[in-house]
N, C-alpha and C positions, 0 to 999 in steps of 0.2 A: 840648383841655383838661382833659376829666374824666381825660387817662390821667397827667397830670402829678401828682397828687397820689395816685392809686393806688388810682382808686376803680373804673377798669374794667381789663381784661388782655383784650389783643389775641390772640386767636386763629387768625387768620387771615393769611397775609401779600398778601394783596391791598389794593392800598390803593385808594381812593377815585378818586384822580388819575388815578392809571395806568388803571382800569377805563373811566371815563371816557371818555378819551383815545383808550383801544383803540376804544371804541364807537363814536366818533365817525369814527376814521379806515377801521376796517372799514364802516361803513353811507356815508361820504360818498366811500369809495374808487373803486374800479373797477367795484362792483356786482354783485361777484361774491358776495357774502354772501344767501346764502337761507335757513341756516337756524343755528339755536343752535350746531352744532359750528363752522360756520365761522366765528362769534363769537371761540368757545373757541377756535380755533386762531390765531386773530389775535393775541387776548390773549396767549399764550403767546410768539406773534413776537415783539412787540414787547417784551414784559419779558421775557423769557428765565427768567420763572417757569415749572416745569411743574408747574402745576395740573390734579389731574384731577377730573372729572365724576363727582357722586357721585348715583344714580338713585335716585330718590322715588318709590317704587310705589306 
C-alpha cells in the first residue's frame, strides 16, 4: 500500500511471501536444515534468485 503512492522504494528482490514459504519448506522438509546457510541455499533453490549473504562483523 505504501509503495503505490511512492512513499517507499523497494531495495531488495526478496519478497516476504517467497521468504516465508522457503522457511516453511526448509524447516518442515526432510530435516537437513541445520544452519543459516542451509536456509539460504533453500531460498535460492526455490526462488531462482541468486541472493548472496553480506557478512556483518
